[in-house]
PDB file with one MODEL, atoms N, CA, C and O in Angstrom:
MODEL        1
ATOM      1  N   MET A   1      -9.139  -3.671 -11.160  1.00  0.00           N
ATOM      2  CA  MET A   1      -9.239  -2.525 -10.284  1.00  0.00           C
ATOM      3  C   MET A   1      -8.924  -2.996  -8.867  1.00  0.00           C
ATOM      4  O   MET A   1      -9.379  -4.059  -8.445  1.00  0.00           O
ATOM      5  N   TYR A   2      -8.141  -2.199  -8.133  1.00  0.00           N
ATOM      6  CA  TYR A   2      -7.848  -2.484  -6.733  1.00  0.00           C
ATOM      7  C   TYR A   2      -7.627  -1.162  -6.006  1.00  0.00           C
ATOM      8  O   TYR A   2      -7.474  -0.116  -6.637  1.00  0.00           O
ATOM      9  N   PHE A   3      -7.611  -1.215  -4.667  1.00  0.00           N
ATOM     10  CA  PHE A   3      -7.426  -0.035  -3.826  1.00  0.00           C
ATOM     11  C   PHE A   3      -6.063  -0.117  -3.167  1.00  0.00           C
ATOM     12  O   PHE A   3      -5.777  -1.078  -2.452  1.00  0.00           O
ATOM     13  N   CYS A   4      -5.207   0.891  -3.402  1.00  0.00           N
ATOM     14  CA  CYS A   4      -3.865   0.921  -2.808  1.00  0.00           C
ATOM     15  C   CYS A   4      -3.971   1.377  -1.354  1.00  0.00           C
ATOM     16  O   CYS A   4      -4.539   2.431  -1.066  1.00  0.00           O
ATOM     17  N   ILE A   5      -3.418   0.574  -0.439  1.00  0.00           N
ATOM     18  CA  ILE A   5      -3.520   0.895   0.983  1.00  0.00           C
ATOM     19  C   ILE A   5      -2.541   1.982   1.416  1.00  0.00           C
ATOM     20  O   ILE A   5      -2.662   2.504   2.524  1.00  0.00           O
ATOM     21  N   LEU A   6      -1.578   2.334   0.573  1.00  0.00           N
ATOM     22  CA  LEU A   6      -0.626   3.380   0.944  1.00  0.00           C
ATOM     23  C   LEU A   6      -1.023   4.739   0.379  1.00  0.00           C
ATOM     24  O   LEU A   6      -0.992   5.733   1.104  1.00  0.00           O
ATOM     25  N   CYS A   7      -1.391   4.804  -0.879  1.00  0.00           N
ATOM     26  CA  CYS A   7      -1.744   6.105  -1.471  1.00  0.00           C
ATOM     27  C   CYS A   7      -3.253   6.364  -1.435  1.00  0.00           C
ATOM     28  O   CYS A   7      -3.705   7.448  -1.804  1.00  0.00           O
ATOM     29  N   HIS A   8      -4.030   5.373  -0.993  1.00  0.00           N
ATOM     30  CA  HIS A   8      -5.490   5.502  -0.829  1.00  0.00           C
ATOM     31  C   HIS A   8      -6.206   5.892  -2.116  1.00  0.00           C
ATOM     32  O   HIS A   8      -7.088   6.751  -2.122  1.00  0.00           O
ATOM     33  N   ALA A   9      -5.810   5.245  -3.198  1.00  0.00           N
ATOM     34  CA  ALA A   9      -6.441   5.511  -4.491  1.00  0.00           C
ATOM     35  C   ALA A   9      -6.784   4.191  -5.179  1.00  0.00           C
ATOM     36  O   ALA A   9      -6.167   3.159  -4.915  1.00  0.00           O
ATOM     37  N   GLU A  10      -7.775   4.244  -6.062  1.00  0.00           N
ATOM     38  CA  GLU A  10      -8.119   3.092  -6.874  1.00  0.00           C
ATOM     39  C   GLU A  10      -7.264   3.114  -8.138  1.00  0.00           C
ATOM     40  O   GLU A  10      -7.055   4.169  -8.736  1.00  0.00           O
ATOM     41  N   HIS A  11      -6.774   1.944  -8.539  1.00  0.00           N
ATOM     42  CA  HIS A  11      -5.920   1.826  -9.717  1.00  0.00           C
ATOM     43  C   HIS A  11      -6.375   0.660 -10.573  1.00  0.00           C
ATOM     44  O   HIS A  11      -6.957  -0.305 -10.077  1.00  0.00           O
ATOM     45  N   GLU A  12      -6.103   0.760 -11.862  1.00  0.00           N
ATOM     46  CA  GLU A  12      -6.228  -0.388 -12.746  1.00  0.00           C
ATOM     47  C   GLU A  12      -5.021  -1.279 -12.474  1.00  0.00           C
ATOM     48  O   GLU A  12      -3.923  -0.780 -12.229  1.00  0.00           O
ATOM     49  N   ARG A  13      -5.215  -2.565 -12.514  1.00  0.00           N
ATOM     50  CA  ARG A  13      -4.132  -3.499 -12.193  1.00  0.00           C
ATOM     51  C   ARG A  13      -3.055  -3.479 -13.278  1.00  0.00           C
ATOM     52  O   ARG A  13      -3.354  -3.595 -14.467  1.00  0.00           O
ATOM     53  N   GLN A  14      -1.790  -3.328 -12.848  1.00  0.00           N
ATOM     54  CA  GLN A  14      -0.628  -3.350 -13.727  1.00  0.00           C
ATOM     55  C   GLN A  14       0.273  -4.510 -13.317  1.00  0.00           C
ATOM     56  O   GLN A  14       0.136  -5.043 -12.216  1.00  0.00           O
ATOM     57  N   GLU A  15       1.184  -4.899 -14.188  1.00  0.00           N
ATOM     58  CA  GLU A  15       2.081  -6.026 -13.932  1.00  0.00           C
ATOM     59  C   GLU A  15       2.919  -5.816 -12.660  1.00  0.00           C
ATOM     60  O   GLU A  15       3.123  -6.764 -11.901  1.00  0.00           O
ATOM     61  N   ALA A  16       3.403  -4.594 -12.417  1.00  0.00           N
ATOM     62  CA  ALA A  16       4.307  -4.331 -11.302  1.00  0.00           C
ATOM     63  C   ALA A  16       3.587  -4.158  -9.960  1.00  0.00           C
ATOM     64  O   ALA A  16       4.237  -4.115  -8.915  1.00  0.00           O
ATOM     65  N   ASP A  17       2.280  -4.060  -9.976  1.00  0.00           N
ATOM     66  CA  ASP A  17       1.531  -3.850  -8.742  1.00  0.00           C
ATOM     67  C   ASP A  17       1.425  -5.135  -7.937  1.00  0.00           C
ATOM     68  O   ASP A  17       1.515  -6.232  -8.488  1.00  0.00           O
ATOM     69  N   ARG A  18       1.233  -4.994  -6.636  1.00  0.00           N
ATOM     70  CA  ARG A  18       1.014  -6.141  -5.755  1.00  0.00           C
ATOM     71  C   ARG A  18      -0.419  -6.086  -5.260  1.00  0.00           C
ATOM     72  O   ARG A  18      -0.774  -5.206  -4.476  1.00  0.00           O
ATOM     73  N   VAL A  19      -1.234  -7.005  -5.707  1.00  0.00           N
ATOM     74  CA  VAL A  19      -2.624  -7.082  -5.270  1.00  0.00           C
ATOM     75  C   VAL A  19      -2.732  -8.293  -4.349  1.00  0.00           C
ATOM     76  O   VAL A  19      -2.337  -9.399  -4.717  1.00  0.00           O
ATOM     77  N   PHE A  20      -3.268  -8.076  -3.156  1.00  0.00           N
ATOM     78  CA  PHE A  20      -3.334  -9.127  -2.144  1.00  0.00           C
ATOM     79  C   PHE A  20      -4.411 -10.150  -2.491  1.00  0.00           C
ATOM     80  O   PHE A  20      -5.442  -9.812  -3.073  1.00  0.00           O
ATOM     81  N   SER A  21      -4.159 -11.392  -2.127  1.00  0.00           N
ATOM     82  CA  SER A  21      -5.143 -12.441  -2.392  1.00  0.00           C
ATOM     83  C   SER A  21      -6.273 -12.417  -1.364  1.00  0.00           C
ATOM     84  O   SER A  21      -7.346 -12.969  -1.608  1.00  0.00           O
ATOM     85  N   THR A  22      -6.036 -11.783  -0.223  1.00  0.00           N
ATOM     86  CA  THR A  22      -7.082 -11.609   0.793  1.00  0.00           C
ATOM     87  C   THR A  22      -7.161 -10.130   1.136  1.00  0.00           C
ATOM     88  O   THR A  22      -6.185  -9.404   0.946  1.00  0.00           O
ATOM     89  N   GLY A  23      -8.267  -9.682   1.623  1.00  0.00           N
ATOM     90  CA  GLY A  23      -8.445  -8.280   2.002  1.00  0.00           C
ATOM     91  C   GLY A  23      -9.151  -7.492   0.923  1.00  0.00           C
ATOM     92  O   GLY A  23      -8.719  -7.462  -0.229  1.00  0.00           O
ATOM     93  N   PHE A  24     -10.238  -6.857   1.306  1.00  0.00           N
ATOM     94  CA  PHE A  24     -11.041  -6.091   0.367  1.00  0.00           C
ATOM     95  C   PHE A  24     -11.506  -4.796   0.998  1.00  0.00           C
ATOM     96  O   PHE A  24     -11.619  -4.700   2.220  1.00  0.00           O
ATOM     97  N   ARG A  25     -11.775  -3.806   0.177  1.00  0.00           N
ATOM     98  CA  ARG A  25     -12.359  -2.542   0.627  1.00  0.00           C
ATOM     99  C   ARG A  25     -13.811  -2.543   0.184  1.00  0.00           C
ATOM    100  O   ARG A  25     -14.118  -2.778  -0.984  1.00  0.00           O
ATOM    101  N   ALA A  26     -14.697  -2.278   1.131  1.00  0.00           N
ATOM    102  CA  ALA A  26     -16.121  -2.208   0.816  1.00  0.00           C
ATOM    103  C   ALA A  26     -16.454  -0.795   0.354  1.00  0.00           C
ATOM    104  O   ALA A  26     -16.144   0.176   1.044  1.00  0.00           O
ATOM    105  N   LEU A  27     -17.074  -0.682  -0.792  1.00  0.00           N
ATOM    106  CA  LEU A  27     -17.492   0.613  -1.333  1.00  0.00           C
ATOM    107  C   LEU A  27     -18.890   0.948  -0.810  1.00  0.00           C
ATOM    108  O   LEU A  27     -19.623   0.055  -0.384  1.00  0.00           O
ATOM    109  N   PRO A  28     -19.261   2.236  -0.841  1.00  0.00           N
ATOM    110  CA  PRO A  28     -20.583   2.630  -0.348  1.00  0.00           C
ATOM    111  C   PRO A  28     -21.753   1.901  -1.012  1.00  0.00           C
ATOM    112  O   PRO A  28     -22.802   1.715  -0.394  1.00  0.00           O
ATOM    113  N   ASN A  29     -21.574   1.489  -2.265  1.00  0.00           N
ATOM    114  CA  ASN A  29     -22.667   0.791  -2.957  1.00  0.00           C
ATOM    115  C   ASN A  29     -22.703  -0.707  -2.636  1.00  0.00           C
ATOM    116  O   ASN A  29     -23.522  -1.441  -3.187  1.00  0.00           O
ATOM    117  N   GLY A  30     -21.812  -1.159  -1.742  1.00  0.00           N
ATOM    118  CA  GLY A  30     -21.792  -2.553  -1.339  1.00  0.00           C
ATOM    119  C   GLY A  30     -20.789  -3.407  -2.093  1.00  0.00           C
ATOM    120  O   GLY A  30     -20.500  -4.530  -1.681  1.00  0.00           O
ATOM    121  N   ASP A  31     -20.252  -2.892  -3.195  1.00  0.00           N
ATOM    122  CA  ASP A  31     -19.232  -3.637  -3.937  1.00  0.00           C
ATOM    123  C   ASP A  31     -17.947  -3.712  -3.120  1.00  0.00           C
ATOM    124  O   ASP A  31     -17.686  -2.858  -2.273  1.00  0.00           O
ATOM    125  N   LYS A  32     -17.159  -4.732  -3.381  1.00  0.00           N
ATOM    126  CA  LYS A  32     -15.858  -4.886  -2.727  1.00  0.00           C
ATOM    127  C   LYS A  32     -14.780  -4.933  -3.798  1.00  0.00           C
ATOM    128  O   LYS A  32     -14.940  -5.587  -4.829  1.00  0.00           O
ATOM    129  N   ILE A  33     -13.669  -4.227  -3.540  1.00  0.00           N
ATOM    130  CA  ILE A  33     -12.537  -4.293  -4.462  1.00  0.00           C
ATOM    131  C   ILE A  33     -11.317  -4.773  -3.678  1.00  0.00           C
ATOM    132  O   ILE A  33     -11.192  -4.473  -2.491  1.00  0.00           O
ATOM    133  N   PRO A  34     -10.415  -5.516  -4.326  1.00  0.00           N
ATOM    134  CA  PRO A  34      -9.230  -6.032  -3.638  1.00  0.00           C
ATOM    135  C   PRO A  34      -8.313  -4.907  -3.170  1.00  0.00           C
ATOM    136  O   PRO A  34      -8.317  -3.809  -3.727  1.00  0.00           O
ATOM    137  N   LEU A  35      -7.528  -5.202  -2.137  1.00  0.00           N
ATOM    138  CA  LEU A  35      -6.516  -4.277  -1.638  1.00  0.00           C
ATOM    139  C   LEU A  35      -5.168  -4.635  -2.241  1.00  0.00           C
ATOM    140  O   LEU A  35      -4.924  -5.784  -2.609  1.00  0.00           O
ATOM    141  N   GLY A  36      -4.290  -3.634  -2.338  1.00  0.00           N
ATOM    142  CA  GLY A  36      -2.958  -3.890  -2.869  1.00  0.00           C
ATOM    143  C   GLY A  36      -2.052  -2.692  -2.691  1.00  0.00           C
ATOM    144  O   GLY A  36      -2.376  -1.749  -1.969  1.00  0.00           O
ATOM    145  N   LEU A  37      -0.912  -2.742  -3.359  1.00  0.00           N
ATOM    146  CA  LEU A  37       0.066  -1.656  -3.367  1.00  0.00           C
ATOM    147  C   LEU A  37       0.421  -1.346  -4.814  1.00  0.00           C
ATOM    148  O   LEU A  37       0.776  -2.242  -5.579  1.00  0.00           O
ATOM    149  N   CYS A  38       0.324  -0.069  -5.186  1.00  0.00           N
ATOM    150  CA  CYS A  38       0.670   0.343  -6.546  1.00  0.00           C
ATOM    151  C   CYS A  38       2.191   0.420  -6.692  1.00  0.00           C
ATOM    152  O   CYS A  38       2.919   0.395  -5.700  1.00  0.00           O
ATOM    153  N   GLU A  39       2.654   0.513  -7.917  1.00  0.00           N
ATOM    154  CA  GLU A  39       4.094   0.560  -8.182  1.00  0.00           C
ATOM    155  C   GLU A  39       4.756   1.750  -7.481  1.00  0.00           C
ATOM    156  O   GLU A  39       5.850   1.613  -6.934  1.00  0.00           O
ATOM    157  N   THR A  40       4.111   2.896  -7.494  1.00  0.00           N
ATOM    158  CA  THR A  40       4.673   4.085  -6.834  1.00  0.00           C
ATOM    159  C   THR A  40       4.814   3.846  -5.336  1.00  0.00           C
ATOM    160  O   THR A  40       5.843   4.186  -4.751  1.00  0.00           O
ATOM    161  N   SER A  41       3.798   3.268  -4.713  1.00  0.00           N
ATOM    162  CA  SER A  41       3.857   2.990  -3.276  1.00  0.00           C
ATOM    163  C   SER A  41       4.940   1.960  -2.964  1.00  0.00           C
ATOM    164  O   SER A  41       5.620   2.068  -1.944  1.00  0.00           O
ATOM    165  N   LEU A  42       5.103   0.974  -3.823  1.00  0.00           N
ATOM    166  CA  LEU A  42       6.164  -0.016  -3.621  1.00  0.00           C
ATOM    167  C   LEU A  42       7.538   0.640  -3.680  1.00  0.00           C
ATOM    168  O   LEU A  42       8.432   0.271  -2.918  1.00  0.00           O
ATOM    169  N   GLN A  43       7.716   1.610  -4.577  1.00  0.00           N
ATOM    170  CA  GLN A  43       8.992   2.324  -4.674  1.00  0.00           C
ATOM    171  C   GLN A  43       9.237   3.146  -3.412  1.00  0.00           C
ATOM    172  O   GLN A  43      10.364   3.200  -2.920  1.00  0.00           O
ATOM    173  N   VAL A  44       8.198   3.784  -2.885  1.00  0.00           N
ATOM    174  CA  VAL A  44       8.331   4.570  -1.653  1.00  0.00           C
ATOM    175  C   VAL A  44       8.741   3.654  -0.502  1.00  0.00           C
ATOM    176  O   VAL A  44       9.653   3.982   0.258  1.00  0.00           O
ATOM    177  N   LEU A  45       8.077   2.514  -0.371  1.00  0.00           N
ATOM    178  CA  LEU A  45       8.413   1.573   0.694  1.00  0.00           C
ATOM    179  C   LEU A  45       9.837   1.057   0.553  1.00  0.00           C
ATOM    180  O   LEU A  45      10.536   0.882   1.551  1.00  0.00           O
ATOM    181  N   SER A  46      10.270   0.814  -0.672  1.00  0.00           N
ATOM    182  CA  SER A  46      11.618   0.322  -0.917  1.00  0.00           C
ATOM    183  C   SER A  46      12.658   1.359  -0.489  1.00  0.00           C
ATOM    184  O   SER A  46      13.665   1.013   0.130  1.00  0.00           O
ATOM    185  N   LYS A  47      12.412   2.627  -0.818  1.00  0.00           N
ATOM    186  CA  LYS A  47      13.339   3.693  -0.432  1.00  0.00           C
ATOM    187  C   LYS A  47      13.376   3.859   1.082  1.00  0.00           C
ATOM    188  O   LYS A  47      14.442   4.101   1.648  1.00  0.00           O
ATOM    189  N   GLU A  48      12.226   3.732   1.747  1.00  0.00           N
ATOM    190  CA  GLU A  48      12.175   3.842   3.209  1.00  0.00           C
ATOM    191  C   GLU A  48      12.972   2.705   3.852  1.00  0.00           C
ATOM    192  O   GLU A  48      13.635   2.907   4.870  1.00  0.00           O
ATOM    193  N   ALA A  49      12.908   1.528   3.267  1.00  0.00           N
ATOM    194  CA  ALA A  49      13.607   0.369   3.822  1.00  0.00           C
ATOM    195  C   ALA A  49      15.126   0.512   3.699  1.00  0.00           C
ATOM    196  O   ALA A  49      15.868  -0.095   4.472  1.00  0.00           O
ATOM    197  N   GLU A  50      15.593   1.310   2.733  1.00  0.00           N
ATOM    198  CA  GLU A  50      17.025   1.502   2.536  1.00  0.00           C
ATOM    199  C   GLU A  50      17.627   2.478   3.547  1.00  0.00           C
ATOM    200  O   GLU A  50      18.842   2.492   3.739  1.00  0.00           O
ATOM    201  N   LYS A  51      16.800   3.286   4.187  1.00  0.00           N
ATOM    202  CA  LYS A  51      17.301   4.269   5.142  1.00  0.00           C
ATOM    203  C   LYS A  51      17.813   3.549   6.390  1.00  0.00           C
ATOM    204  O   LYS A  51      17.210   2.576   6.841  1.00  0.00           O
ATOM    205  N   PRO A  52      18.933   4.033   6.949  1.00  0.00           N
ATOM    206  CA  PRO A  52      19.438   3.409   8.168  1.00  0.00           C
ATOM    207  C   PRO A  52      18.472   3.637   9.340  1.00  0.00           C
ATOM    208  O   PRO A  52      17.840   4.686   9.457  1.00  0.00           O
ATOM    209  N   PHE A  53      18.386   2.644  10.178  1.00  0.00           N
ATOM    210  CA  PHE A  53      17.499   2.724  11.337  1.00  0.00           C
ATOM    211  C   PHE A  53      18.337   3.042  12.561  1.00  0.00           C
ATOM    212  O   PHE A  53      19.372   2.415  12.789  1.00  0.00           O
ATOM    213  N   SER A  54      17.905   3.993  13.334  1.00  0.00           N
ATOM    214  CA  SER A  54      18.611   4.292  14.587  1.00  0.00           C
ATOM    215  C   SER A  54      17.576   4.484  15.689  1.00  0.00           C
ATOM    216  O   SER A  54      16.524   5.094  15.500  1.00  0.00           O
ATOM    217  N   MET A  55      17.919   3.944  16.826  1.00  0.00           N
ATOM    218  CA  MET A  55      17.040   4.098  17.982  1.00  0.00           C
ATOM    219  C   MET A  55      17.554   5.258  18.814  1.00  0.00           C
ATOM    220  O   MET A  55      18.714   5.277  19.225  1.00  0.00           O
ATOM    221  N   LYS A  56      16.693   6.210  19.056  1.00  0.00           N
ATOM    222  CA  LYS A  56      17.058   7.358  19.878  1.00  0.00           C
ATOM    223  C   LYS A  56      16.524   7.119  21.286  1.00  0.00           C
ATOM    224  O   LYS A  56      15.409   6.623  21.447  1.00  0.00           O
ATOM    225  N   PRO A  57      17.302   7.464  22.303  1.00  0.00           N
ATOM    226  CA  PRO A  57      16.798   7.262  23.664  1.00  0.00           C
ATOM    227  C   PRO A  57      15.609   8.186  23.937  1.00  0.00           C
ATOM    228  O   PRO A  57      15.547   9.308  23.434  1.00  0.00           O
ATOM    229  N   LEU A  58      14.685   7.698  24.730  1.00  0.00           N
ATOM    230  CA  LEU A  58      13.543   8.522  25.126  1.00  0.00           C
ATOM    231  C   LEU A  58      14.010   9.608  26.078  1.00  0.00           C
ATOM    232  O   LEU A  58      14.812   9.345  26.975  1.00  0.00           O
ATOM    233  N   SER A  59      13.524  10.809  25.894  1.00  0.00           N
ATOM    234  CA  SER A  59      13.913  11.883  26.812  1.00  0.00           C
ATOM    235  C   SER A  59      13.095  11.767  28.093  1.00  0.00           C
ATOM    236  O   SER A  59      11.935  11.354  28.081  1.00  0.00           O
ATOM    237  N   ALA A  60      13.722  12.136  29.175  1.00  0.00           N
ATOM    238  CA  ALA A  60      13.078  11.996  30.497  1.00  0.00           C
ATOM    239  C   ALA A  60      12.086  13.094  30.743  1.00  0.00           C
ATOM    240  O   ALA A  60      11.456  13.131  31.800  1.00  0.00           O
TER     241      ALA A  60
ENDMDL
END
């Protein structure tokens, strides 16, 4: 079990998920669960990274 930092949900650990070796979420009962990124969140991040980046000038 881990907590996804992008979708803010608890998930059972799957092969494609990225669970961090450091970083935990404290639950109200005092338990701590590891933080990570679920497969769906990793796909979202991957698609965002493929988008072209453009800097727009700040308006005065």
